[in-house]
N, C-alpha and C positions, 0 to 999 in steps of 0.2 A: 070354310076355310078350314088349310090341314094343321095336323097336329104339329105345335112346337118340337123340335128335335133338341133334346138336350145333350151336349157331349157327356161322352163316359169319361169319369176319373180316371188319372193311371193307374189306382188301383184296382178299377174296376176292368181297365183293359189288359193288365198283370193277371188279375184272376180269370177272366175268359181266355187269355191266352194259354194257362195253365189248364184248364179243364179242357178245350179243344185237344192240346196238347196228349192229355190221358184219355181223352175218349173217342178222336179221329184219327185217321191216318191221311197224311196229304198224300196226294199221287198227282203225279207230274208228268205231263206228254208234251211231246213238240208236235204241230200240227202247221200245216201250212197257214199263213195269214188270213187267207181269205174265207178258209172254214172257220177258224176262230172268230172270224169280225161277223161272219153270218151265223154261227153257233149264238154269238153275244147279242146280237139285235134281235133274232128270233125268240130268245129266252126273255129280252126287255121287252117285246112286242107281245108274249104272251102271260108278262107280268110273274114269271117265276124265275127263280135262282138257277143259276147254271149249276151250282152243288147239287142242288135237289133234282135238276134233269139226270144228271151225270149217276150219283146214287141209285136213282130209281132203274136207270138203263143198266148199272150193274148189279143191281139184285135180279132184273129180269134175266139179263144173260146167263147169271151164273146159276138162278133156280135159287138161291138161298134164299132164309127166310131173314125178315129183318128184326131188328132192336128188341121187339117182342116176342120173336119165336114166329110171328105169321109169315105166311109166304106173301110174295108182293102181290099189291092189288091197287086197284086205282082208289082213290078217296073221293066218294062223290058226294061228300055229307052235305056241303053246302051250295048254294047256287053260285056263290065266285069261283068255287073250286070245279064244278060242271064248266062253267064259262071258259074258265082256263084249260080245261080236256078241251073242250070244242076247238077253241082255238087252235090246238094243238093240231087237231085230228084236221082241220081246214088248211093249215098249212103242209101238212103231210099230203092231202089230197090235191092240193094245188101243185105239189111236186111231182105228183103220177101225172097229172093232166098235163102238165108242162112236157112230161117226158113222152106223152101218146101225143101232143101236139108236135114236137119234135119229130118222129117216127113220121107224122103226115106227112109235114114239110119237107122231110127230107127221103120220104120213100122213090125208090127208081120208079120210073115211068109202067114199068111191066108191072108192079103191084096195084097201081092205082086201078081201082076198079075191083081188085081181087077182096075174099070175105075176110083176110085179116085188116087189109086197110078201112074196108068198110067198117068193120068191129071198132076200129081205132075211133074213127070218125064219132060214131054212135058213144064210145066210153067217154069221150069228150063232151060230148053235149050232156050225158047224165051224170058227170063229176060236175059242170058247171052248175047243175039244176040243184045238186046236194048240196055243194058248197053254198049256192043262194040262200038256201033253206034254212041250212044251219046257222049261217050269218043272220039271217032274220029271227031264229029264234033265240040265240043268244048273243 
């Protein structure tokens, strides 16, 4: 059975809001609703918060150290955290595989049989195998 959720009191909410205002900055972005929905769903599927994904991306993109002064890294300290990372990697590999499949499906007739076409077909096969093996492990 799951843990019981105890609602926060008004005082707790005010304290949390005050602490967040003092320690965090809100970042606002306007994006295509389809992108926002896809991002929200991907985070939910991976079991991670949108804020943590965006924060990690911002750290990696900027090359800035985190609050403790450490350069960004991936926390692999627990099996659960490794599982989340592997799920995220699988999602990204699936996107790469989809792009390769799109290339193969839409390649002009004169490219079929060319080395680039054959490489794409091989890449799809390898990506399928890698994704399946990662999903079996985690």
